[in-house]
N, C-alpha and C positions, 0 to 999 in steps of 0.2 A: 605540290598538293592540288588534290584537282575539286574546286568549289562543285558540293553537292546543292543544288536547292527543289526547293519543294513548289511546283509551278499549280498544283490541286490535291484538295484533304476530303475528310467525309465520306471518304467511299468503304464497301465491305471487304470485297477479294479482286485487284484488280488481271487481267487478261490481255495478249493480240495488243499492243499499242502498237499501230499502223497507222503512215504518214503520206495522206492522198488529199489532193487537192486544197491543201496548205489551211491543213486542220490534224488536228490528231484523236486516231478513235482509235475505244478500246471500248474493251467489255467488262463490265462489274458482275462477278458470279452472286451474287444474293439479293442484290437490286433489282438482277434480271435487266439490266439495261447492256445496250449497246449503246455508244454514249462520241460524243466529239466536241475537239473545241479548240481554243486556238493555242498558240502555242505559248504562249505566258498564261495558259490556265483559263482566261477568259473567254467568255459565250458560248459557257457551255452548254451541248441540246442533248435530248433524246435523238437519237435515229434510231432504234427500235427497241420495242422490248416482247424478251422471251423469256416466256414462266421457265422454262425446263432448262434456266440456266447459260447463257453463252458463255462462248470460250472463241473460237478463233476465228478472224473474218478474211477475206477477200472479197474479189471482185472477177465479174465477169465482163469480157472482150464491152459488154457494151456498156458497161458500169454499173449494173445493176452490184447489189452489196449481197454477198452469203454471211449467211451467220452459222458456226457450231452452236447445235443445239443439245447441251451434253446427254442429259439423263434419260431424256426417251429417244439421242443414238440419231438424230437426224440433220438436219443443215437444209435450214430453211434461205429462200430469198427473196428479198425484197424487191415489189414490183414499181413501177413507177409510180404509183397514186400512194409507196406509204404498204398497203397490207400484205405479210408476208402465207407464202406459199412456202410446201414441203419439196423442196428442191430432191433430194435426197434419203432414203430410210437405210439407216446402218441395224436394223435392232436383229436381224437376222445374221449381221456379219461381225459388229466388233464386240467384242468379248466383255468391256469396262464402259465408260463412260467414256465414250467421243471427245478430243482435248482441241490441241492445235491442229492445223493447216494450214500447206498454203496452197497457192490458185497460179499457174503455168500463165502464157500467154492465148493460148489459145480455151482457156476456162475450164482445164482439167485440177480438179483440186484432188491433191494429194492428203490425206486424216490421218491421224494418230488413233491412239487409244489407251487406254488406261489397262486393258489387260484383267483386270480382276478389282476386287472389291475395295478399292486403296482405304474410303473412310469406315470402312466395316471392319477395317482391321485385319481383313484375311491375306492367306500369304501370297508373295510375290511371284505372279506369273506374267511369262513372255506373251505379246502382244501382234499383232498382223497392223500392214499396210494397206490401205486401200486408195484406190483411185476414182472419183467418181467423174464420169463423164459432164458433161454438157447436156445433157437427155437425163441424168442421172440415174444414171446405168452405174452400180458398183462392178469395181472386182480386185480382188485383191493379188496386190502386186509384190507383197514380202511380209517373211514370217522373221518368227524369233528375235524381237523387237524387245529392248528392257525400257517400256514405257517410253514410246515412241511423241516423242512432246516438240518441241520446237523447230521450223523446218524452215531453209530457203530455197531457192533457186539459184545459180551462179548465170555470170551471163555466157558460161559454155556450155549453157544446160546441162546441170548438176545438182542434182538432188543431194543436200545434207542435211541430216535427222538427228536431231540432239535426243541422246538413249539416256534417261536421265538417273535411271538405275543401273545402268551399263556400264557406266566410267568413261565413254566414246561419244563420238558423234563418228556417224557414218554417212558410205557417201553411195549413189548412185548415177549412173546415167541412165538419159531418158530418152528413150529413143521415138523415132518417129512416130510410133504408134502407143502413146505414153506408157508405154509396160517398162520396166525400171532392168539392167545390167551390169553387170561389171562391181556385183557388191563388194563393196571395201571399206576398211578403217583409215579416215584420213583424221582423227585427232585420239589418241590413249590416252587416257590419264592415268590408268592402271589395271590392276585386273577383274576379270569379272566377279562380282559378289557370293561369293558360296554358298551365304543364308538368304533364308526365305521371308523370313518374319523382313517389315519393311525397315523397325527399329535398329536391328542386326546389321540385313543390307545395305542401309544407308550408313551407319558406322564403316562400313568396307567402301565406300564411296570415296574417291579423290577431290572428283568434281562431278557434281551431278548439274548436268548442264539443262536446264527449262527454253523460255524463250528466249529465243534469238535473231539476230540480224548480219546482214553481211554491208563490210565496208566500200569504196569502191580501188581500196586495193588487195581485196582477196581476204579480208580480213574478219572473221565471225566472233560480233560479242555476244554473251552470251549469261543471260544469270545460272548463277551458281546458288541452286536452292539450298544446299546446306551450311555453304561457307559464308552467306551474306557479304558477297562479293561478285563487280561484273570481273567477267574476263576474256579478253583479247585474244584469239586462239588462232595461230594460222594450220596450213595442211603440213601434217607431222607430228603436230601435237603442242609444237612451242605457245609457253604461254608468254606475249607479246607486255601486255598489260594489265594490271588490274586496281581496279578501281572499288574500299570500302566505304559504303556511302552511310555505315554503321547501323542497318538496320536489312535485315533480311530481303531479297530480291527477287520476283520469280519472272519479269518477264523485261524481254530490251527493245526497243524501237527506235534506228537511226532518224531526222529528221529537220522540220525548222526550215527557216526563209533560208539557211547556206546549209545542208544536209547534215551539218556537224553539231546537236544537241539529241544527244543519248540521251532516248528518256527510259525510264525503270519505273515498275510497281513494284512499289514498295508495300508489307505488310507483315504486322508481330511475329505471324505463321501461317499456315495452310490448312490448319485444323477447324473443319466443318462447323461444326457448331458453336466456335469463338467467334469466328469471324462474321458469323449470321446475326451475330447477339453484338458487336461493335462495327463502331465507323471510324477504323482504323487507318484504312487503309489508302496510302498518296500516293501519287503519280511525280515524281523526280522527273531532275535536268541537271544531267552534267555535261557540258561543253570536250568533245573531244575535236583530235587532231586531222584526223580522215574523215571523209566525208560522206551520207551516203550512199550503197554503189547505184 
């Protein structure tokens, strides 16, 4: 039995948990805050205020924070004096809200987007993945992804992208120039949905991988956005571990002093109106055996 504890609560909808500098960083969509806190939930502080809804987080090699600004489809950069500057504008590139992001050691950000208006109930459409270079230049590096969501980069320089509506994790090799090659299915949980209405499509999905993180043995922890669980999957698709915290979870990240605390972003659902109206989101913590990669 894996014990799940609540380390912080009273939020609206949390995303993008990242462990950095001895603190857990995360975004709250509807308070518009990027926050950080100690491992036990204490010492909470606001790191940035993003009016157009913060999501994915990452850092440039010089330590400056990058934040996805979802609704206006931008990436913002926090300068040393705390001000926010536009790092990249994806408004002419992304076909839906910009969402999660991973930044490589050279400062190149790989960014997904919804591909359609999820909250309006529009039919499901596939989306592109974009690379944002340190100078802010935007390049499409992959397309036909089924809601590209949480992403990680392995020590072998492989980009793993969770396709939430696609029943799968897709892998790419990252070339020296930042382009993506050798596209392949890294883990498949079932066939692609045949329906395009969101509710019907989700009913055809076995695992809806959302935010994710990598451990030191190559296992990928992913929040299953429809299954009220966290799953650890290895290449080939085998689920080696499952944690059911008793609530829906939408993202996870490994951290803590020894790297063995799995933090998970929990909320009753992902519906915008309901989440804006209540403070029911929580940050959970679960101890696991394998530390962060």
